[in-house]
N, C-alpha and C positions, 0 to 999 in steps of 0.2 A: 115453315112459315104459316102453314094451315093451322097449326096449333098456337103459334105465338101471336099472330095478328089478332085473333078474337080475344085472347087473354089480355093483351095490351089495351085493346079498346074497352074491354070490360073494366079494367083498372081505372082508366081515365074517366069513363062514364060514372063508375061508382064514386070516385073522388069528387066529381062535380056534383053528384046528388047529395053527398054527405057533407059537403062544405057549407058552413052556416052563412050564406050570403045575406047581408043586411042585418045580421044579428050583432048587437053591441053588448059585449060582456061587461058587466059591472065589476069594478075593481076598487081596492082601497076602502075609503070611507063609505062607498056605496053598498058594500057588502058587510059593513060593520067592522072593518079593520082600520082603526084610527091611528095606528102606530105608523110613523114615518121614519125612515132611516136618515141619520145625520152623521156626517163624518167628523172626526175629531182626532187630536193628537194628545197623548199623555204627557203632562208637564210635571207631575209629582206624584209620589206614592207615600202615604203615611200609615203606620200600623197602630195608631192610637185610637182607632175608631171603636174598638170593642174587643171582646174575647175572640170571636170568629168573624172579624170584619176588618177591612182596610178601607182607607179613604183615598180615592184616586182623583187627582186633579187633571182636568182635560181642557183643552182649548178647541172650540168648535171652528171648523173651516168652511162650513156651508150651513144652510138653513136660515131660519128667521133671526137667529142670534149669532150670526157668523162673526168670529173674532173675539167673542166673550169666553171667559173661563169660569168653570163651575167645578164643584167637588161632589163626587158621586160615591156613595158607599157600595162596596162590593164584597161578596162572601169570601171567606178565607177557610180553606180546609181541603180534604182530599177531593180531587176532581175539579176544583175551582181554578180558573185561569190565573196565570201569573203575569203581572204587568211591570213594565220597565219604562223609564223616561224615554220618550221618543217613539213609543209604539203608536201605530196608527190604528184606531179602533172605530167601531160603528156604534152609534147610540140610537136608541129607540125613543122617539119623541111622540108623546101622547097628543100634542096639539092644543094644550090648554094655556100654559104660560111659558113663553120662550125663554124668559130670564130666570125662571125658577128651576133649581136643581132637581126638585121632586118630579118634574115633567120628563126627566131623561133617565135612561138605564143603559148600561153597557151590555151589548148583546153579542158582539162579535169583533174579530180583527179584520182589517183590510188586507186583502191578498191579491190585489190586482197585478202588481209588478211581478211577483213571484210566478204567478200563473202565466203571464205574458212571456217571461223568459223561458219557462218550461215549454210553452207552445212553440216558441221559436226554435228551441233545441230539437223538438220533435220534428218540426218541418224541415230543418236542416238535415237531420239524419235520413228522413225519407227521400229528400231530393238528392242527397249524396249517393245513396245506393240505387234508387229507382230512376233518377234523372227525369226524362219526360214522362215516363209511366208513373213515377212518384208524384210528379206535379198533377197528373190526371187523378191519382188516388186522393190527393189532398182536396182537389176540387170536388170529387165525389163525396168525400167526408163532409165538406161544407154544405153540399146540397142535401145530404141526409139530415143534417141539423135543421136546414130550412124546412124540409117536409115535416119534421117533428114539431117545430115551433109554429109554423104557419098553417099547418093542416090538421095534424093529429090532435094537438092540444086544444085549439079552438073548437073543433068538432065535438070532442068529448065534453068540454065545458058547456057547449050549447045543448047537450042532452041527447046526442046521437048515440046509437049502440056502439059501445067501445070495441067490441069484437069486430064488427064490420069496418069500423074506422081503422083498426089496426091492420086488417087484411088489405084494405085499399092503400094505406100508408106503406105497408111492407112491400106491396107490389110496386108502388112508385119508387121507393128506395132501391129495390132490387134492379129494376130496369135501368135507372139512372146510374147506379154505382157500377154494375157489371159492364154495361156497354161503354160507359165513359172510361172506365179503367182498362178494359181488355179489348175494346174495339168491336166493331160490328162484323161478326164472323159466325160460321157454323159452330165453332167451338164454344163461343160465348153463348150462343142461343141454346146449345145443349145444356150448359150450366144453368141458364135461366129456367129451362123446363124442369130440370131436376130440383131446383130450389122451390119452384111453385108446387110441385107434387109433394115435397116434404112439408112445406108450410100448410098445405091443405090437410095432410095427415095430422100434423101437430094441432091444428085448430079443431078437428073432429074429435081426436082423443082427449084434448083438454076439456072440451064441452061435455063429453060423456063422463069423464071421471070427476070433474068438479061437481056434477050433479050427483053421481054415485057416492061421492065422499061428503056430500052436503057442505061444501065449502061456500062461505058467504063472501069472502074477500074483504071482510071488515077487519082492519087493523087500526092502529093509532092514527096513522097518517090519513087513511081513507075516512075514518070517522071525522077527523078535523075538516077534511075536504067537503064531506056531505053537510057538516054543520055550517060551514061558511057559505056554501052555495045556497042552502035552504031549499033545494029542489031534489027530487028523487033521481038517483043515478044507479045504473046497473053495476054494482060493485063486483059481482062475479065476472061480468064481461070485462071489467077493468083489470081483473086478475089475469084473464086469458089474453088480453091485449098486451100486457107486460110480458107474458110468456112468449108470444109470437115475436115481438120486437127484440127480446133478449136472445132468442135462438137464431134470428136472421143473420147476424154477423158471423156466427160459427158455421151456419149452413153455406154461406157464400164461400168460405174457406174450403169446405169439403167438396162442394160441387166443382169449383174451378180446378182444384187439385186433381180430382178424378178425370175430368175431361182432358186436362193437359197430359196426364199420364197415358191415357188411351191414345191420344194423337201422337205422342212421341213413340209409343210402341208401334203404331202403324207406320211411322216414318222409318223406324229402324228395320222393320220387316214388313214389306207391303204384301207378302204372301199369306199373312195371317187372316183367317176367317173371323167373322164376328164372334163366334163362340170362343175361339182362342184369345181374341182381344178381351172379351168379357172375363175369361178366366184369369188372364194375366193382370188386368186392371183390378179385379176383385182381390187378388193377393196383395196388391199394393194398398188397396183400400182398407184391408183388415188392420194393418199396422196403424194407418192414419186414424181409423175409427176408434181404436182403443185409447189413443192419446187424446183425441178430441172429446170423447165422453168424459174422461177424467178431468179435462180442463173445465167442462161445463159444470160438473158436480162441485169442483173446488171453487168455482166462481160463485155459485149460489151459497155454498157453505161459508165462504169468506164474508159474503154480504150479511149473512144471518148469524155470524159468530157472537156479537154481543147479546143477541136474543137467546142463543143456545146457552151462554154462560148464565144469563139471568134465570132461565127456567131450571137449569141444573141446580141452582142454589135453593130451589123450593123443596128439595128432598123428594121429588117425585120419581117414579120408576121410569125406566127407559121406554116402555110401551106407552105410558101416559105422556111422556115428553114428545114422542114421535107422532102421536095422534092428536096433539093439541092443534088448535086452529091455525096459529101462526106458523108452526113447524110443518103441519100437513100440507099447507098450500105451497110451501117451498119444495116439499117432496114431490108434489104433483107437477110443479113447474120443471123440476130437474128430470124426472123420469119421462114425462111426456116429450120434453125437448130432446132427451137422449134417444128415445125411440125414433123421433124424426131424423136425427142425425144418422142413426144406424140404417134407417131405410133409405137415406139419401145416397149411400154408397152403392148398393146394387142397382137402384133405379137410375142414377146418373151414369154409372158405368155401362149399363145395358143400352141406354139412349146414345151414349157416346160411341159405343162399338157399332151400333146400327148405322149411325151417320158417317163415322170415319171410314168404314169399308166402301162407302159409295163415293168417296172423294178421291181425286187423283193425288198421289203422293208427290209433294213438292220436294225438290232436292234441298238438302240442308243449307247449301250455299245460297240458294235463292230465298229460302224462308227466313234465315237469320244471317246477317253479315258476320263473318268470322274473320279472325286474323289470317293473313296469308300464310300458307304452309311453307315451312323452310324448304329450300331446294335440297333434293337428296344428295348426299355426299357421293362423289364418284367412287366406284368400286376400285380397289387396288388392282393394279395390273398383275397378271399372273407372271411370275418369274419363270422363264424358260431355262432349263438346265441342259447344257450341251452333253449329250450322251456319247460315250466312246463308241467308235465303230467296232462292229464285231470282228474279232480276230479270225484270221484264216486258220485252217487246220494246220498249215505248215508253220505258222508263226508261233513262236514259243510264248507260253503264258507269262505275263509279267508278274513280278514278285509283289508289287503293291496292289492294294484292294481298290477297285474302281466301282462306282455305283452312283445312285441318285443321292445327293446330299440331303434332301428333305425326307426321303423315304427310308434310306438306309440299305437298299439292296439294288442289284442290277435289274432294271425293268425289262431288259431284253431276254431275261431268262424266264419271264412269265411271273404270275403271282407267287408271292412267297408262301411257303407252307412249312410248318414245323416238321422236321424229319421224325419218322416213327422210331428209327433206330440209328445209331451212329454209323456213318459210312466211312469206309477206308479212304484215306487220301490217295488221290491218283498221283503217281510220280510224274513230274514234268519230263517230257521227252528231252533227251540229250540233244543239245544243239551243236551242230558241226561248225567248226571254226571256218570262216570264209577264207578262200585261198589268198595267199599273200600276193600282193601286186608287185610284179617285177619291174624295176625301173630300167628303162632302156637308155643307153648312152648315144645311140645313133640319131640321125636326123629323121624326121617324120617322113 
């Protein structure tokens, strides 16, 4: 708590200082963007527009000319969209003449319903598996988008330092997501501390190597943003902000998994010291670390795949491709984020081990309700075998073999031993015939 409370207060104060209170961001026509989206439905497609052109007839469903139909030429060739009757499309309206076809251009398809159905399937899957904790995870995801849309984006557009905004925004997301999803406990607090340390390391390394590599952060999208805003913006800080926010989700996974592993090890054996807990948790973390680093690398490589293909067509060497501005900044993002993930394993494991050994171990039944154990089956009753009474020396040996039916020998003779050499059979003593009983004819 001595560590978490000051960090939480610093996050809240930083967010309050960076938020652009009273700032009204210009949008649309105020920043020179005169194009407005208009929804429409395709009503016909004709291919007699030209050699590489088709004529698409659409009926507008909103805007200044709602209900009217126009015909718009569209390119035909590799990479061009294909239209069918009934497709819902988005037009770009320049705002000059609502009834003129020259004022419109087809720019996109409408995807509202498909995305809504996919989101509902995702929510259903999370709720089906996670139940109440899944509901908390969905709420945390929604709050993360709220922080991005209502704090991070307005603050950067208002001219604040993107790196500082990303640090404050990542702190808010981390506190909200982890405590809302996993509850207020020492385990969650340990994961929060591990995430904060790793984020700080990513920020420091990102700032150092972006300067050492002379990265400017200027790509096509960033150049368009700077042109539209018309004001100076720290493009390198914007690059680092994207690195922090991109690594935050994977960091949460690593830190929560490590703390849970250490707590379960402590519950399984409360005699372990913090060194033994740290060693066992680190062995678990190594396997997790290797898969997570590969996940992060593949995520960045997948996002930059079209760029990689375009640069490879230029006939440049591998060294020139990797050191190009757009590729180099993705490499810095990937490697800096991976270093933060690697460092999160020992840092979080050490913190979790130090905290876990100072807590009383709760029994598994009290910590998590489990299904009632089945009653043990009654042991089978031991069958008693009636043993024959030892024969008296005067009594002759019986011809049939007697002994324990389960063991196969007479237990009265002691433990069975394999004879070392064959023994001669003892002859049974001759039995004397009992005297004949004389029948008397007189009275008693």
